[in-house]
N, C-alpha and C positions, 0 to 999 in steps of 0.2 A: 504493500499499500504505500501511497506518497508520504505520509508523515511517519516517520520512524517511531519507536517505542519511546525515545526521549523526548521528541516533539509531540507526542501525544500527550505526555504529562503536561509539558508546557501549554498544550491546548485546553486541558482540564484547569489549569490555572488562570487561563484567560477566561474561560467560561463561568469560573466561580466568582468573577468580578461584577457578574451581572445578575439581576432578580430572574431573568428567563434565560434559558440556554440559547435560544435562537438570536438574542441580543448580541452574541459573540460572533457573529457570521462575517462581518468584514474583517475583525482581528484574525480570525482563523483562515480567511483567504489569503491574507497577507503573509501568515505564517507557513502556508501551503506553498506559496510563491517563493518564499526565502528558501525553503528546502528543495522544492522540484523546479524552480524556475519559471513555473507557469501554472495556470489552473487547468489541470487534465482533467478528462471524463473521469478517471479513476479518483483523482482529488474532490470533484464535486460529490460523488457517490460517498466518499469517506466523510466529508464534512457534513453532508445530509445525515448521516448516520450518527454522528455525535450530536447533532444538534435536534434530532427528532423532526427535522424538515423532509420534504421531498426533493429528488434531484431537479426537478423542473423549478422549484422555488429557489434553490442554490444557484442553478445555471442562470437563472433569469437575473439576479443581482451581479453575478460574474461577467455575464456578457453586457450588463447596462454600463457599468463603469470603465471607462477607458483603462484606470490604473491597473485592472487585472488582465493578465496576459493569457492567450489561448495557445501560444506556442512559447517555447523558451526564447529568452532574450539573451545578449551578450552581458559580459561582466560590466560594460559600460553603456548605458543607454543615451544616445544624443538625441535630444528633442529640438528641432529647429521650428520657432515660431512660424506660423504662416499668415497671421493676420495682418491686417492693413499697414500698421506702421511699419512694421518689419519687412513686408512685402515692398513697400516703397523704397525702402534702403537695402534691398538686394537679397532677402532671405531665400527667395527661390534659387537664385544664383549658387548660393551657399549649399542647399539640398542638392542641387544637380550636381555640385562639385564632389560632395561627400559620397553621393551614390556612385558617381564614377570611380572615385578612389577606391571605395570598398568594394566594388563589383557586385552590388546587390541592389534591388529596388528599395524604394520607401517601405519600411516596415521590416526589412530584412536585416540579417546579420552577415559580416564578413566570414570567410571560410574558416578563420582561426577561432571563431567564436568569442572573440574579444568586445566588438563594437557592434551595437545595433542603431540603426539611424531611422528615424522618424520625422515625419512632421506632425505639429500640434497647433492647437488653438491658443488663443492670447495667453502670454505668459506674464502679464501684468507688469511688465517693465518697459512700456512703450518709450521712455525717455532713453533707454539703453538700446534701442533697435539698431540693427537687427540683433537678435538674442537667440542663443542656443542654451540649452541645459546639458548638463552630464550628470545623470543620476540626481535630477532635480535641482541642482545649483546652478546659477547662472553664470554665463559668459556672455558679455554685452559688447555691443559695438563691434562686431567682428565683420571682416569682408572675406570672401572666399578664401584667400591665401592664409589668413590667420584662422580658419575654421579648419582648414587642412592641416595646418601645423598643429593644433589641437588634436585632432584625430591621430595624426602620427605619433605624437606622445602616447595617446591613450593605446595604441597598437602595441606600444613598447613597455605597456604596463607602467606608465607614468601619469600622475595626476596632477596637472597644473593647478595652482590656487584660483578659486572662482573670483568673480569680480568684487564680491564683497568679503573677500578672506579679511580684510583689515577690520571688518564688523563682526568678525567671528564665525563667517560662513565656513563650511568645511564640506567638501565633496566626500560623499560616502565611497569607500575603495571597492565596492562592488555592488551590483544592484541587489544581491542577495541581502547584504547589510542594510540597504534601504528599506527593503522590505520586512525585516526583522523589526527595525525601529517601528516602522508603520503598523506592526502588530500590536505594539506597546510593550514591549518585552525589553527596552532599555538597550544597553550597550550588546552589540552582536557578540557572538563567541569568535575567537581569532580565525578559526578555520574558515568563516564566512567571507573574509577578506579576500581570499584567493579563490572563492568559488566561481568557477565557470562551467556552464552547462554545456556538454560537448555536441548536443544533439541540437543546438540553437537554430540549426537551418532546417530542421525536420518539421513535420506536421502541417496542419492546414490552418487556414484563418489568419486574421491580422496578428500582428505583434501586439 
């Protein structure tokens, strides 16, 4: 099953925080994603069993929210804003340059499994347009060359400081670490910092 015995215990810890088991659905989906890299059909069934829900109920939530993935993503998820302010300042050229460099369409992952690139709606940093995020931290006022340089460093497993690093922003060292924190479990275990899902190019559906 997608959740290991150790993480099943953590799932019960999350469930115990709520008056009803079903209220832990979102944290459990993040925990599932931290371990498995995405929300698989087997994961949907497992979470449904834990919470006393139907697979349809869990699947409806998992497919409604874009932060839940239907196939594995890379260690680093690069999200390029595509809304008006960023488009006017060249975000489409950035997305095109990144997909060409990585050899994958939008929503895909490079062959090494390190970097997934996608387009997203407004990242609420219009003054810093064009904006890309790496594991949800902003890298602002990029041009295509700067975006390519950023991705080259990610492919070497180097994480440049985000734009707001001076204000305490820190880019998570892997998408698995990010999902662990979003589950509400605090600091992720060290092994998640190196987590890379080898089958990030497998499966169907959008990233």
